[in-house]
N, CA, C and O atoms as CSV, one atom per row, in Angstrom:
chain,resi,resn,atom,element,x,y,z
A,1,UNK,N,N,14.490,4.591,1.957
A,1,UNK,CA,C,13.361,4.396,2.930
A,1,UNK,C,C,13.582,5.222,4.093
A,1,UNK,O,O,12.717,5.539,4.909
A,2,UNK,N,N,14.941,5.585,4.114
A,2,UNK,CA,C,15.237,6.544,5.031
A,2,UNK,C,C,16.077,7.594,4.733
A,2,UNK,O,O,17.291,7.455,4.585
A,3,UNK,N,N,15.366,8.850,4.619
A,3,UNK,CA,C,16.240,10.122,4.469
A,3,UNK,C,C,17.808,10.383,5.023
A,3,UNK,O,O,18.887,10.651,4.494
A,4,UNK,N,N,17.331,10.158,6.354
A,4,UNK,CA,C,18.761,10.348,7.256
A,4,UNK,C,C,19.865,9.559,6.760
A,4,UNK,O,O,20.962,10.029,6.461
A,5,UNK,N,N,19.440,7.989,6.662
A,5,UNK,CA,C,20.587,7.262,6.155
A,5,UNK,C,C,21.151,7.555,4.969
A,5,UNK,O,O,22.375,7.533,4.846
A,6,UNK,N,N,20.260,7.893,3.862
A,6,UNK,CA,C,20.897,8.056,2.443
A,6,UNK,C,C,21.571,9.281,2.670
A,6,UNK,O,O,22.463,9.540,1.863
A,7,UNK,N,N,21.325,10.213,3.707
A,7,UNK,CA,C,22.252,11.545,3.562
A,7,UNK,C,C,23.404,11.060,4.334
A,7,UNK,O,O,24.466,11.681,4.321
A,8,UNK,N,N,23.247,10.000,4.993
A,8,UNK,CA,C,24.672,9.651,6.159
A,8,UNK,C,C,25.806,9.217,5.019
A,8,UNK,O,O,26.961,9.641,5.000
A,9,UNK,N,N,25.221,8.278,4.071
A,9,UNK,CA,C,25.683,7.800,3.035
A,9,UNK,C,C,26.161,8.590,1.801
A,9,UNK,O,O,26.638,7.969,0.851
A,10,UNK,N,N,26.060,9.848,1.774
A,10,UNK,CA,C,26.455,10.554,0.927
A,10,UNK,C,C,25.585,10.804,-0.415
A,10,UNK,O,O,25.866,11.448,-1.425
A,11,UNK,N,N,24.461,10.087,-0.078
A,11,UNK,CA,C,23.417,10.011,-1.198
A,11,UNK,C,C,22.863,11.537,-1.208
A,11,UNK,O,O,22.800,12.187,-0.164
A,12,UNK,N,N,22.489,12.030,-2.390
A,12,UNK,CA,C,21.718,13.206,-2.557
A,12,UNK,C,C,20.284,12.834,-2.349
A,12,UNK,O,O,19.603,12.568,-3.340
A,13,UNK,N,N,19.788,12.793,-1.204
A,13,UNK,CA,C,18.689,12.259,-0.917
A,13,UNK,C,C,17.115,12.858,-1.501
A,13,UNK,O,O,16.208,12.153,-1.946
A,14,UNK,N,N,17.112,14.334,-1.350
A,14,UNK,CA,C,16.404,14.897,-2.514
A,14,UNK,C,C,16.184,14.381,-4.000
A,14,UNK,O,O,15.163,13.991,-4.566
A,15,UNK,N,N,17.432,14.508,-4.417
A,15,UNK,CA,C,17.397,13.876,-6.078
A,15,UNK,C,C,16.973,12.624,-6.275
A,15,UNK,O,O,16.314,12.227,-7.235
A,16,UNK,N,N,17.373,11.972,-5.315
A,16,UNK,CA,C,16.985,10.495,-5.273
A,16,UNK,C,C,15.403,10.358,-5.221
A,16,UNK,O,O,14.825,9.626,-6.024
A,17,UNK,N,N,14.732,11.068,-4.273
A,17,UNK,CA,C,13.164,11.255,-3.967
A,17,UNK,C,C,12.461,11.608,-5.163
A,17,UNK,O,O,11.289,11.264,-5.316
A,18,UNK,N,N,13.019,12.199,-5.934
A,18,UNK,CA,C,12.476,12.976,-7.188
A,18,UNK,C,C,12.507,12.350,-8.114
A,18,UNK,O,O,11.495,12.219,-8.804
A,19,UNK,N,N,13.774,11.714,-8.454
A,19,UNK,CA,C,14.041,10.656,-9.457
A,19,UNK,C,C,13.135,9.514,-9.224
A,19,UNK,O,O,12.561,9.136,-10.246
A,20,UNK,N,N,12.841,8.828,-8.078
A,20,UNK,CA,C,11.946,7.909,-7.559
A,20,UNK,C,C,10.403,8.061,-8.163
A,20,UNK,O,O,9.777,7.178,-8.750
A,21,UNK,N,N,9.947,9.434,-7.861
A,21,UNK,CA,C,8.717,9.590,-7.924
A,21,UNK,C,C,8.409,9.656,-9.416
A,21,UNK,O,O,7.291,9.386,-9.857
A,22,UNK,N,N,9.706,10.119,-10.374
A,22,UNK,CA,C,9.141,10.336,-11.758
A,22,UNK,C,C,9.144,9.033,-12.126
A,22,UNK,O,O,8.145,8.677,-12.751
A,23,UNK,N,N,10.243,7.960,-11.855
A,23,UNK,CA,C,10.039,6.539,-12.196
A,23,UNK,C,C,8.950,6.350,-12.025
A,23,UNK,O,O,8.212,6.330,-13.009
A,24,UNK,N,N,8.414,6.138,-10.713
A,24,UNK,CA,C,6.801,5.506,-10.365
A,24,UNK,C,C,5.832,6.286,-11.354
A,24,UNK,O,O,5.065,5.563,-11.989
A,25,UNK,N,N,5.759,7.567,-11.565
A,25,UNK,CA,C,4.840,8.394,-12.614
A,25,UNK,C,C,5.105,7.950,-13.941
A,25,UNK,O,O,4.232,8.201,-14.772
A,26,UNK,N,N,6.158,7.322,-14.329
A,26,UNK,CA,C,6.267,7.119,-16.102
A,26,UNK,C,C,5.623,5.677,-15.730
A,26,UNK,O,O,4.613,5.355,-16.356
A,27,UNK,N,N,6.062,4.920,-14.898
A,27,UNK,CA,C,5.620,3.657,-14.740
A,27,UNK,C,C,3.836,3.435,-14.738
A,27,UNK,O,O,3.242,2.447,-15.169
A,28,UNK,N,N,3.325,4.470,-14.218
A,28,UNK,CA,C,2.164,4.587,-13.978
A,28,UNK,C,C,1.256,5.214,-15.197
A,28,UNK,O,O,0.044,5.035,-15.320
A,29,UNK,N,N,2.090,5.985,-16.068
A,29,UNK,CA,C,1.862,6.409,-17.018
A,29,UNK,C,C,1.753,5.574,-18.237
A,29,UNK,O,O,0.895,5.645,-19.117
A,30,UNK,N,N,2.812,4.735,-18.138
A,30,UNK,CA,C,2.955,3.727,-19.320
A,30,UNK,C,C,1.694,2.931,-19.157
A,30,UNK,O,O,0.850,2.752,-20.035
A,31,UNK,N,N,1.659,2.366,-17.630
A,31,UNK,CA,C,0.466,1.334,-17.623
A,31,UNK,C,C,-0.968,1.776,-17.801
A,31,UNK,O,O,-1.809,0.887,-17.668
A,32,UNK,N,N,-1.464,3.203,-18.126
A,32,UNK,CA,C,-2.293,3.424,-18.410
A,32,UNK,C,C,-2.552,3.991,-19.735
A,32,UNK,O,O,-3.661,4.374,-20.108
A,33,UNK,N,N,-1.416,4.029,-20.468
A,33,UNK,CA,C,-1.518,3.876,-22.038
A,33,UNK,C,C,-1.259,2.650,-22.653
A,33,UNK,O,O,-1.263,2.504,-23.876
A,34,UNK,N,N,-1.031,1.757,-21.838
A,34,UNK,CA,C,-1.431,0.552,-22.440
A,34,UNK,C,C,-2.796,0.073,-22.023
A,34,UNK,O,O,-3.310,-0.900,-22.576
A,35,UNK,N,N,-3.269,0.603,-21.256
A,35,UNK,CA,C,-4.470,0.146,-20.638
A,35,UNK,C,C,-5.398,0.863,-21.727
A,35,UNK,O,O,-6.289,0.140,-22.174
A,36,UNK,N,N,-5.335,2.132,-22.212
A,36,UNK,CA,C,-6.222,2.775,-22.806
A,36,UNK,C,C,-5.905,2.713,-24.448
A,36,UNK,O,O,-6.691,2.907,-25.375
A,37,UNK,N,N,-4.765,2.442,-24.481
A,37,UNK,CA,C,-4.605,2.258,-26.536
A,37,UNK,C,C,-5.208,0.785,-26.608
A,37,UNK,O,O,-5.984,0.466,-27.508
A,38,UNK,N,N,-4.802,-0.100,-25.598
A,38,UNK,CA,C,-5.208,-1.632,-26.066
A,38,UNK,C,C,-6.649,-1.552,-26.451
A,38,UNK,O,O,-6.962,-1.979,-27.562
A,39,UNK,N,N,-7.367,-1.160,-25.829
A,39,UNK,CA,C,-8.883,-1.022,-26.070
A,39,UNK,C,C,-9.342,-1.562,-24.880
A,39,UNK,O,O,-8.747,-2.554,-24.458
A,40,UNK,N,N,-10.309,-1.103,-24.229
A,40,UNK,CA,C,-10.990,-1.327,-23.037
A,40,UNK,C,C,-11.812,-2.798,-23.045
A,40,UNK,O,O,-11.993,-3.454,-22.019
A,41,UNK,N,N,-12.220,-3.150,-24.218
A,41,UNK,CA,C,-12.837,-4.219,-24.334
A,41,UNK,C,C,-12.207,-5.415,-24.351
A,41,UNK,O,O,-12.844,-6.467,-24.380
A,42,UNK,N,N,-10.644,-5.356,-24.332
A,42,UNK,CA,C,-9.804,-6.367,-24.357
A,42,UNK,C,C,-9.530,-6.817,-22.760
A,42,UNK,O,O,-9.143,-7.955,-22.495
A,43,UNK,N,N,-9.717,-6.030,-21.956
A,43,UNK,CA,C,-9.761,-5.677,-20.525
A,43,UNK,C,C,-11.154,-6.515,-19.455
A,43,UNK,O,O,-11.149,-6.959,-18.307
A,44,UNK,N,N,-12.133,-6.428,-20.439
A,44,UNK,CA,C,-13.621,-6.686,-20.120
A,44,UNK,C,C,-13.587,-5.837,-18.460
A,44,UNK,O,O,-13.462,-6.335,-17.341
A,45,UNK,N,N,-13.727,-4.633,-18.809
A,45,UNK,CA,C,-14.040,-3.905,-17.946
A,45,UNK,C,C,-14.585,-2.458,-17.950
A,45,UNK,O,O,-13.973,-1.669,-18.669
A,46,UNK,N,N,-15.526,-2.045,-17.331
A,46,UNK,CA,C,-16.315,-0.944,-17.557
A,46,UNK,C,C,-15.253,0.527,-17.570
A,46,UNK,O,O,-14.285,0.480,-16.811
A,47,UNK,N,N,-15.372,1.315,-18.098
A,47,UNK,CA,C,-14.461,2.830,-17.633
A,47,UNK,C,C,-15.037,2.976,-16.479
A,47,UNK,O,O,-14.053,3.250,-15.794
A,48,UNK,N,N,-16.135,2.994,-15.602
A,48,UNK,CA,C,-16.226,3.636,-14.376
A,48,UNK,C,C,-15.358,2.895,-13.366
A,48,UNK,O,O,-15.195,3.420,-12.265
A,49,UNK,N,N,-14.827,1.810,-13.616
A,49,UNK,CA,C,-14.037,0.859,-12.623
A,49,UNK,C,C,-12.654,1.252,-12.480
A,49,UNK,O,O,-11.918,1.005,-11.524
A,50,UNK,N,N,-12.361,1.936,-13.612
A,50,UNK,CA,C,-10.743,2.404,-13.836
A,50,UNK,C,C,-10.555,3.248,-12.667
A,50,UNK,O,O,-9.594,2.788,-12.050
A,51,UNK,N,N,-11.172,4.584,-11.895
A,51,UNK,CA,C,-10.424,5.008,-10.764
A,51,UNK,C,C,-10.323,4.058,-9.446
A,51,UNK,O,O,-9.554,4.267,-8.507
A,52,UNK,N,N,-11.266,2.945,-9.550
A,52,UNK,CA,C,-11.153,1.895,-8.171
A,52,UNK,C,C,-9.904,1.096,-8.341
A,52,UNK,O,O,-9.365,0.719,-7.301
A,53,UNK,N,N,-9.376,0.788,-9.437
A,53,UNK,CA,C,-8.236,0.020,-9.826
A,53,UNK,C,C,-6.951,1.001,-8.981
A,53,UNK,O,O,-6.170,0.348,-8.289
A,54,UNK,N,N,-6.770,2.401,-9.041
A,54,UNK,CA,C,-5.839,2.969,-8.389
A,54,UNK,C,C,-5.829,2.790,-7.202
A,54,UNK,O,O,-4.913,2.199,-6.631
A,55,UNK,N,N,-6.903,3.296,-6.589
A,55,UNK,CA,C,-7.409,2.881,-4.883
A,55,UNK,C,C,-6.862,1.316,-4.360
A,55,UNK,O,O,-6.366,1.110,-3.252
A,56,UNK,N,N,-7.044,0.425,-5.273
A,56,UNK,CA,C,-6.857,-1.209,-5.039
A,56,UNK,C,C,-5.609,-1.136,-5.007
A,56,UNK,O,O,-5.014,-1.682,-4.078
A,57,UNK,N,N,-4.888,-0.428,-6.038
A,57,UNK,CA,C,-3.235,-0.644,-6.007
A,57,UNK,C,C,-2.167,0.139,-4.718
A,57,UNK,O,O,-1.024,-0.180,-4.391
A,58,UNK,N,N,-2.950,1.124,-4.245
A,58,UNK,CA,C,-2.469,1.964,-2.867
A,58,UNK,C,C,-2.891,0.900,-1.804
A,58,UNK,O,O,-2.197,0.791,-0.793
A,59,UNK,N,N,-4.054,0.065,-1.985
A,59,UNK,CA,C,-4.252,-0.507,-0.635
A,59,UNK,C,C,-3.327,-1.941,-1.112
A,59,UNK,O,O,-2.923,-2.399,-0.043
A,60,UNK,N,N,-2.959,-2.597,-1.950
A,60,UNK,CA,C,-2.334,-3.627,-2.112
A,60,UNK,C,C,-0.672,-3.537,-1.679
A,60,UNK,O,O,-0.003,-4.292,-0.973
A,61,UNK,N,N,-0.278,-2.197,-2.465
A,61,UNK,CA,C,1.175,-1.990,-1.818
A,61,UNK,C,C,1.158,-1.906,-0.069
A,61,UNK,O,O,1.962,-2.512,0.640
A,62,UNK,N,N,0.113,-1.060,0.413
A,62,UNK,CA,C,-0.132,-0.773,1.781
A,62,UNK,C,C,-0.033,-2.332,2.375
A,62,UNK,O,O,0.862,-2.612,3.172
A,63,UNK,N,N,-0.745,-3.060,2.055
A,63,UNK,CA,C,-1.196,-4.612,2.483
A,63,UNK,C,C,0.348,-5.219,2.203
A,63,UNK,O,O,0.881,-6.023,2.968
A,64,UNK,N,N,0.792,-4.854,1.341
A,64,UNK,CA,C,1.913,-6.095,0.738
A,64,UNK,C,C,3.265,-5.595,1.872
A,64,UNK,O,O,4.345,-6.180,1.787
A,65,UNK,N,N,3.045,-4.430,2.943
A,65,UNK,CA,C,4.458,-3.715,3.335
A,65,UNK,C,C,5.056,-3.232,2.675
A,65,UNK,O,O,6.260,-3.485,2.721
A,66,UNK,N,N,4.552,-2.269,1.692
A,66,UNK,CA,C,5.583,-1.444,0.719
A,66,UNK,C,C,6.456,-2.145,0.318
A,66,UNK,O,O,7.460,-1.463,0.109
A,67,UNK,N,N,6.707,-3.929,-0.064
A,67,UNK,CA,C,7.562,-4.187,-0.654
A,67,UNK,C,C,7.150,-4.908,-1.963
A,67,UNK,O,O,6.004,-5.356,-1.972
A,68,UNK,N,N,7.935,-5.092,-3.104
A,68,UNK,CA,C,7.252,-5.343,-4.405
A,68,UNK,C,C,6.669,-6.732,-4.214
A,68,UNK,O,O,5.496,-6.995,-4.477
A,69,UNK,N,N,7.579,-7.637,-3.726
A,69,UNK,CA,C,6.900,-9.054,-3.516
A,69,UNK,C,C,5.855,-9.270,-3.049
A,69,UNK,O,O,5.036,-10.031,-3.563
A,70,UNK,N,N,5.636,-8.479,-1.706
A,70,UNK,CA,C,4.603,-8.484,-0.891
A,70,UNK,C,C,3.403,-7.640,-1.699
A,70,UNK,O,O,2.278,-7.731,-1.207
A,71,UNK,N,N,3.534,-6.965,-2.700
A,71,UNK,CA,C,2.745,-5.905,-3.002
A,71,UNK,C,C,2.073,-6.831,-4.669
A,71,UNK,O,O,1.195,-6.340,-5.378
A,72,UNK,N,N,2.674,-8.018,-4.916
A,72,UNK,CA,C,2.262,-8.428,-5.871
A,72,UNK,C,C,1.202,-9.893,-5.173
A,72,UNK,O,O,0.069,-10.076,-5.617
A,73,UNK,N,N,1.667,-10.602,-4.315
A,73,UNK,CA,C,0.535,-11.460,-3.527
A,73,UNK,C,C,-0.398,-10.649,-3.314
A,73,UNK,O,O,-1.391,-10.863,-4.009
A,74,UNK,N,N,-0.483,-9.553,-2.418
A,74,UNK,CA,C,-1.545,-8.714,-1.682
A,74,UNK,C,C,-2.296,-8.199,-3.051
A,74,UNK,O,O,-3.492,-7.915,-2.990
A,75,UNK,N,N,-1.664,-8.099,-4.131
A,75,UNK,CA,C,-2.972,-7.586,-5.217
A,75,UNK,C,C,-3.664,-8.654,-5.811
A,75,UNK,O,O,-4.745,-8.491,-6.377
A,76,UNK,N,N,-3.058,-9.819,-5.704
A,76,UNK,CA,C,-4.006,-11.103,-5.814
A,76,UNK,C,C,-4.868,-11.562,-5.291
A,76,UNK,O,O,-5.819,-12.250,-5.662
A,77,UNK,N,N,-4.313,-10.899,-3.719
A,77,UNK,CA,C,-5.484,-11.407,-2.572
A,77,UNK,C,C,-6.744,-10.731,-2.780
A,77,UNK,O,O,-7.893,-11.167,-2.851
A,78,UNK,N,N,-6.148,-9.279,-2.883
A,78,UNK,CA,C,-7.773,-8.279,-2.905
A,78,UNK,C,C,-8.251,-8.588,-3.940
A,78,UNK,O,O,-9.463,-8.771,-3.833
A,79,UNK,N,N,-7.636,-8.826,-5.503
A,79,UNK,CA,C,-8.422,-9.174,-6.714
A,79,UNK,C,C,-9.368,-10.152,-6.537
A,79,UNK,O,O,-10.497,-10.122,-7.027
A,80,UNK,N,N,-8.850,-11.147,-5.737
A,80,UNK,CA,C,-9.854,-12.642,-5.636
A,80,UNK,C,C,-10.923,-12.112,-4.686
A,80,UNK,O,O,-12.095,-12.398,-4.931
A,81,UNK,N,N,-10.579,-11.254,-3.468
A,81,UNK,CA,C,-11.801,-11.008,-2.977
A,81,UNK,C,C,-12.951,-9.949,-3.632
A,81,UNK,O,O,-14.164,-10.031,-3.442
A,82,UNK,N,N,-12.296,-8.993,-4.402
A,82,UNK,CA,C,-13.428,-8.253,-5.251
A,82,UNK,C,C,-13.874,-8.760,-6.335
A,82,UNK,O,O,-14.903,-8.302,-6.833
A,83,UNK,N,N,-13.184,-9.821,-6.925
A,83,UNK,CA,C,-14.023,-10.743,-8.139
A,83,UNK,C,C,-14.822,-11.539,-7.417
A,83,UNK,O,O,-15.885,-11.878,-7.939
A,84,UNK,N,N,-14.537,-11.955,-6.234
A,84,UNK,CA,C,-15.658,-12.872,-5.397
A,84,UNK,C,C,-16.830,-12.396,-4.996
A,84,UNK,O,O,-17.667,-13.160,-4.516
A,85,UNK,N,N,-17.041,-11.171,-5.124
A,85,UNK,CA,C,-18.169,-10.484,-4.788
A,85,UNK,C,C,-19.070,-10.309,-5.801
A,85,UNK,O,O,-20.229,-9.984,-5.541
A,86,UNK,N,N,-18.673,-10.488,-6.983
A,86,UNK,CA,C,-19.466,-10.643,-8.068
A,86,UNK,C,C,-20.611,-12.295,-7.970
A,86,UNK,O,O,-21.687,-12.490,-8.536
A,87,UNK,N,N,-20.060,-12.948,-7.316
A,87,UNK,CA,C,-20.594,-14.311,-7.083
A,87,UNK,C,C,-21.355,-14.503,-5.854
A,87,UNK,O,O,-21.970,-15.556,-5.687
A,88,UNK,N,N,-21.366,-13.706,-5.103
A,88,UNK,CA,C,-22.224,-14.145,-3.761
A,88,UNK,C,C,-23.747,-13.678,-4.409
A,88,UNK,O,O,-23.980,-12.929,-5.359
A,89,UNK,N,N,-24.642,-14.389,-3.552
A,89,UNK,CA,C,-26.197,-14.927,-3.791
A,89,UNK,C,C,-26.594,-13.259,-3.478
A,89,UNK,O,O,-26.363,-12.725,-2.392
A,90,UNK,N,N,-27.202,-12.593,-4.589
A,90,UNK,CA,C,-27.413,-11.061,-4.427
A,90,UNK,C,C,-29.028,-11.129,-3.600
A,90,UNK,O,O,-29.567,-10.043,-3.387
A,91,UNK,N,N,-29.560,-12.070,-3.275
A,91,UNK,CA,C,-30.594,-11.921,-2.354
A,91,UNK,C,C,-30.285,-11.775,-1.233
A,91,UNK,O,O,-30.867,-10.982,-0.493
A,92,UNK,N,N,-29.354,-12.471,-0.890
A,92,UNK,CA,C,-28.626,-12.178,0.197
A,92,UNK,C,C,-27.761,-11.017,0.842
A,92,UNK,O,O,-27.979,-10.299,1.818
A,93,UNK,N,N,-26.776,-11.082,0.014
A,93,UNK,CA,C,-25.850,-9.946,0.003
A,93,UNK,C,C,-25.702,-9.094,-1.260
A,93,UNK,O,O,-26.061,-9.584,-2.330
A,94,UNK,N,N,-25.312,-8.131,-1.227
A,94,UNK,CA,C,-25.012,-6.862,-2.297
A,94,UNK,C,C,-23.613,-7.253,-2.638
A,94,UNK,O,O,-22.914,-7.905,-1.863
A,95,UNK,N,N,-23.156,-6.782,-3.989
A,95,UNK,CA,C,-22.400,-7.304,-4.348
A,95,UNK,C,C,-20.841,-6.148,-3.836
A,95,UNK,O,O,-19.762,-6.305,-4.408
A,96,UNK,N,N,-20.997,-5.265,-2.920
A,96,UNK,CA,C,-20.237,-4.621,-2.441
A,96,UNK,C,C,-19.605,-4.933,-1.158
A,96,UNK,O,O,-18.687,-4.380,-0.554
A,97,UNK,N,N,-20.385,-6.043,-0.869
A,97,UNK,CA,C,-19.579,-6.859,0.358
A,97,UNK,C,C,-18.266,-7.001,0.361
A,97,UNK,O,O,-17.674,-6.545,1.339
A,98,UNK,N,N,-17.483,-7.656,-0.708
A,98,UNK,CA,C,-16.186,-7.685,-0.818
A,98,UNK,C,C,-15.369,-6.534,-0.831
A,98,UNK,O,O,-14.161,-6.581,-0.600
A,99,UNK,N,N,-16.060,-5.387,-1.123
A,99,UNK,CA,C,-15.134,-4.243,-0.972
A,99,UNK,C,C,-15.007,-3.833,0.421
A,99,UNK,O,O,-13.952,-3.355,0.837
A,100,UNK,N,N,-16.212,-4.026,1.291
A,100,UNK,CA,C,-16.064,-3.803,2.938
A,100,UNK,C,C,-15.216,-4.808,3.561
A,100,UNK,O,O,-14.524,-4.503,4.532
A,101,UNK,N,N,-15.218,-6.151,3.007
A,101,UNK,CA,C,-14.274,-7.109,3.548
A,101,UNK,C,C,-13.173,-6.762,3.168
A,101,UNK,O,O,-12.452,-7.181,4.073
A,102,UNK,N,N,-12.420,-6.194,2.316
A,102,UNK,CA,C,-11.123,-5.892,1.549
A,102,UNK,C,C,-10.738,-4.393,2.294
A,102,UNK,O,O,-9.663,-3.969,2.717
A,103,UNK,N,N,-12.048,-3.817,2.261
A,103,UNK,CA,C,-11.378,-2.352,3.398
A,103,UNK,C,C,-10.895,-2.803,4.592
A,103,UNK,O,O,-9.756,-2.592,5.009
A,104,UNK,N,N,-12.015,-3.614,5.316
A,104,UNK,CA,C,-11.653,-4.198,7.017
A,104,UNK,C,C,-10.756,-4.656,7.177
A,104,UNK,O,O,-10.279,-4.657,8.312
A,105,UNK,N,N,-9.961,-5.396,5.880
A,105,UNK,CA,C,-8.344,-5.981,6.301
A,105,UNK,C,C,-7.473,-5.160,6.189
A,105,UNK,O,O,-6.377,-5.235,6.745
A,106,UNK,N,N,-8.033,-3.815,5.082
A,106,UNK,CA,C,-6.657,-3.001,4.905
A,106,UNK,C,C,-6.757,-1.826,6.228
A,106,UNK,O,O,-5.745,-1.221,6.582
A,107,UNK,N,N,-7.912,-1.631,6.797
A,107,UNK,CA,C,-8.021,-0.959,8.117
A,107,UNK,C,C,-7.435,-1.929,9.428
A,107,UNK,O,O,-7.107,-1.366,10.473
A,108,UNK,N,N,-7.362,-2.952,9.334
A,108,UNK,CA,C,-6.698,-3.807,10.394
A,108,UNK,C,C,-5.226,-3.654,10.183
A,108,UNK,O,O,-4.514,-3.593,11.186
A,109,UNK,N,N,-4.675,-3.582,8.968
A,109,UNK,CA,C,-3.061,-3.664,8.841
A,109,UNK,C,C,-2.827,-2.432,8.833
A,109,UNK,O,O,-1.693,-2.120,9.196
A,110,UNK,N,N,-3.560,-1.566,8.523
A,110,UNK,CA,C,-3.491,0.183,9.324
A,110,UNK,C,C,-3.163,0.210,10.678
A,110,UNK,O,O,-2.205,0.798,11.178
A,111,UNK,N,N,-4.140,-0.561,11.332
A,111,UNK,CA,C,-4.211,-0.449,12.711
A,111,UNK,C,C,-2.474,-1.096,13.186
A,111,UNK,O,O,-1.630,-0.398,13.748
A,112,UNK,N,N,-2.321,-2.251,12.868
A,112,UNK,CA,C,-1.332,-3.220,13.069
A,112,UNK,C,C,0.161,-2.239,12.873
A,112,UNK,O,O,1.055,-2.246,13.719
A,113,UNK,N,N,0.204,-1.553,11.800
A,113,UNK,CA,C,1.294,-0.537,11.388
A,113,UNK,C,C,1.325,0.493,12.385
A,113,UNK,O,O,2.336,0.850,12.991
A,114,UNK,N,N,0.005,1.017,12.544
A,114,UNK,CA,C,0.256,2.005,13.722
A,114,UNK,C,C,0.791,1.928,15.098
A,114,UNK,O,O,1.702,2.521,15.674
A,115,UNK,N,N,-0.151,0.912,15.488
A,115,UNK,CA,C,0.278,0.043,16.947
A,115,UNK,C,C,1.584,-0.120,16.986
A,115,UNK,O,O,2.146,0.191,18.036
A,116,UNK,N,N,2.372,-0.631,15.888
A,116,UNK,CA,C,3.694,-1.210,15.763
A,116,UNK,C,C,4.741,0.377,15.964
A,116,UNK,O,O,5.719,0.431,16.710
A,117,UNK,N,N,4.379,1.214,15.352
A,117,UNK,CA,C,5.044,2.475,15.235
A,117,UNK,C,C,5.046,3.094,16.526
A,117,UNK,O,O,6.093,3.588,16.944
A,118,UNK,N,N,3.863,3.129,17.291
A,118,UNK,CA,C,3.685,3.281,18.317
A,118,UNK,C,C,4.444,2.854,19.381
A,118,UNK,O,O,5.061,3.607,20.134
A,119,UNK,N,N,4.403,1.535,19.458
A,119,UNK,CA,C,5.038,0.685,20.584
A,119,UNK,C,C,6.534,0.740,20.495
A,119,UNK,O,O,7.208,0.827,21.522
A,120,UNK,N,N,7.152,0.685,19.135
A,120,UNK,CA,C,8.601,1.497,19.006
A,120,UNK,C,C,8.879,2.519,19.450
A,120,UNK,O,O,9.946,2.567,20.062
A,121,UNK,N,N,8.218,3.521,19.363
A,121,UNK,CA,C,8.184,4.880,19.785
A,121,UNK,C,C,8.619,4.722,21.374
A,121,UNK,O,O,9.677,5.055,21.908
A,122,UNK,N,N,7.323,4.036,22.008
A,122,UNK,CA,C,7.144,4.186,23.549
A,122,UNK,C,C,8.704,3.489,23.867
A,122,UNK,O,O,9.542,4.070,24.555
A,123,UNK,N,N,8.906,2.263,23.292
A,123,UNK,CA,C,10.206,1.158,23.684
A,123,UNK,C,C,11.377,2.223,23.736
A,123,UNK,O,O,12.041,2.224,24.773
A,124,UNK,N,N,11.649,2.961,22.928
A,124,UNK,CA,C,12.784,3.914,22.590
A,124,UNK,C,C,12.922,4.784,23.834
A,124,UNK,O,O,13.855,4.815,24.637
A,125,UNK,N,N,11.579,5.615,23.816
A,125,UNK,CA,C,11.425,6.378,24.687
A,125,UNK,C,C,11.977,5.703,26.427
A,125,UNK,O,O,12.698,6.210,27.285
A,126,UNK,N,N,11.359,4.591,26.383
A,126,UNK,CA,C,11.375,4.168,27.814
A,126,UNK,C,C,13.227,3.933,27.852
A,126,UNK,O,O,13.962,4.497,28.662
A,127,UNK,N,N,13.574,3.207,27.033
A,127,UNK,CA,C,15.085,3.160,26.720
A,127,UNK,C,C,15.787,4.147,26.936
A,127,UNK,O,O,16.812,3.999,27.601
A,128,UNK,N,N,15.513,5.117,26.554
A,128,UNK,CA,C,16.301,6.891,26.951
A,128,UNK,C,C,16.142,6.891,27.922
A,128,UNK,O,O,17.146,7.024,28.622
A,129,UNK,N,N,15.078,6.777,28.466
A,129,UNK,CA,C,14.992,7.244,30.015
A,129,UNK,C,C,15.909,6.353,30.889
A,129,UNK,O,O,16.731,6.844,31.664
A,130,UNK,N,N,15.696,4.762,30.699
A,130,UNK,CA,C,16.978,3.982,31.761
A,130,UNK,C,C,18.204,4.219,31.160
A,130,UNK,O,O,19.144,3.728,31.785
A,131,UNK,N,N,18.542,4.914,29.979
A,131,UNK,CA,C,19.879,4.827,29.952
A,131,UNK,C,C,20.374,6.633,30.517
A,131,UNK,O,O,21.548,6.852,30.816
A,132,UNK,N,N,19.629,7.423,30.563
A,132,UNK,CA,C,19.703,8.490,31.514
A,132,UNK,C,C,19.561,8.047,32.847
A,132,UNK,O,O,19.980,8.953,33.567
A,133,UNK,N,N,19.290,7.382,33.318
A,133,UNK,CA,C,19.118,7.218,34.724
A,133,UNK,C,C,20.307,6.278,35.094
A,133,UNK,O,O,20.768,6.174,36.231
A,134,UNK,N,N,20.689,5.695,34.136
A,134,UNK,CA,C,22.035,4.757,34.390
A,134,UNK,C,C,23.477,5.453,34.431
A,134,UNK,O,O,24.526,5.139,34.994
A,135,UNK,N,N,23.002,6.841,33.366
A,135,UNK,CA,C,24.189,7.587,33.427
A,135,UNK,C,C,24.549,8.634,34.509
A,135,UNK,O,O,25.643,9.120,34.793
A,136,UNK,N,N,23.173,8.868,35.095
A,136,UNK,CA,C,23.490,9.953,36.480
A,136,UNK,C,C,24.224,9.144,37.447
A,136,UNK,O,O,24.824,9.695,38.369
A,137,UNK,N,N,24.223,7.820,37.299
A,137,UNK,CA,C,24.933,6.931,38.821
A,137,UNK,C,C,26.457,6.867,38.845
A,137,UNK,O,O,27.037,6.316,39.781
């Protein structure tokens, strides 16, 4: 998670980044192979929705805080919202309302992450200024 910490510990951070990306790509390829070789009919999904699954995977990982356990729970959450869109009353709402709701949730999570990052930077700068003023005296 932190290149500088890995470098400080003596790890080869560039090599580990490449190996991690290779493992992720291999797992994605394995998942796609299972998806296509097992037959699309067994998954009960249209081929046009396949690109949306990748976007939902990114959203689930982001919503889960980039943690494996969090990604599992957030993917179930997003899938329940998405599948619930097919059960809404079509005379009042369109089926894409579920995508709008999940996108709104993801944007709010992104805002929280951005605000947390900004607040941490602000507090670090404030602490550095206090330490500099304390060192002058």
